[in-house]
C-alpha positions in Angstrom: 24.7 75.3 -37.9 23.7 76.0 -34.4 26.0 76.4 -31.4 25.8 73.5 -28.8 24.0 74.7 -25.7 26.5 75.5 -22.9 25.8 74.1 -19.5 25.8 76.7 -16.8 28.5 76.1 -14.3 27.9 76.8 -10.6 29.4 80.1 -9.4 30.8 78.5 -6.2 31.6 75.2 -4.6 28.7 75.6 -2.2 26.3 76.0 -5.2 27.9 73.0 -7.0 27.4 70.8 -3.8 23.8 72.0 -3.4 23.0 71.1 -7.1 24.5 67.7 -6.5 22.5 67.2 -3.3 19.4 68.5 -4.9 19.7 65.9 -7.8 20.4 63.1 -5.4 17.3 63.9 -3.3 15.1 64.2 -6.4 16.2 60.6 -7.4 15.3 59.1 -4.0 12.0 57.7 -3.0 9.2 59.8 -1.8 9.6 60.9 1.8 13.4 61.4 1.6 13.2 65.1 2.5 11.0 64.3 5.5 13.4 61.6 6.8 16.3 63.9 6.2 14.6 66.7 8.2 13.7 64.2 11.0 17.4 62.9 11.0 18.8 66.4 11.3 16.2 67.5 13.8 15.1 70.3 11.5 11.9 71.1 9.4 11.5 70.6 5.8 12.0 74.3 4.9 15.6 73.9 6.2 16.1 71.0 3.8 14.9 73.3 1.0 17.3 75.8 1.9 20.4 73.6 2.0 19.5 71.9 -1.3 18.5 75.0 -3.2 21.7 76.6 -4.9 19.7 80.0 -5.0 19.9 80.2 -1.2 23.3 81.1 0.4 22.5 78.9 3.5 25.6 76.8 3.9 25.3 73.1 4.7 26.5 72.7 8.3 29.5 70.3 8.6 27.9 68.5 11.5 25.1 67.3 9.2 27.1 65.9 6.4 27.3 62.4 7.9 23.6 62.2 8.4 23.0 63.6 4.8 25.3 60.9 3.3 23.6 58.2 5.3 20.0 59.0 4.5 20.5 60.1 1.0 22.6 57.1 0.0 25.2 58.8 -2.1 26.5 56.4 -4.7 29.7 56.2 -6.7 27.6 56.2 -9.9 26.3 59.7 -9.4 27.2 61.7 -12.5 29.1 64.7 -11.1 31.6 65.5 -14.0 29.7 68.6 -14.8 30.5 70.0 -11.5 34.2 69.2 -11.2 
């Protein structure tokens, strides 16, 4: 019998948040990254940095409300693997 595959756990809360944000953006309609960049007054490469767990760039706290508004976080988002 084979062992079940273990899901990799994020190494830090920042990585966990970025993985969640990345999944949320991937499930949104085309253009969400651009709308987010415009809403934050940044370019799309900044959005890539704050949504990629491989980059240590933190998500600035002043941007959180705009991110939540544009990305439409829902209660149905499956985040149990990150908690």
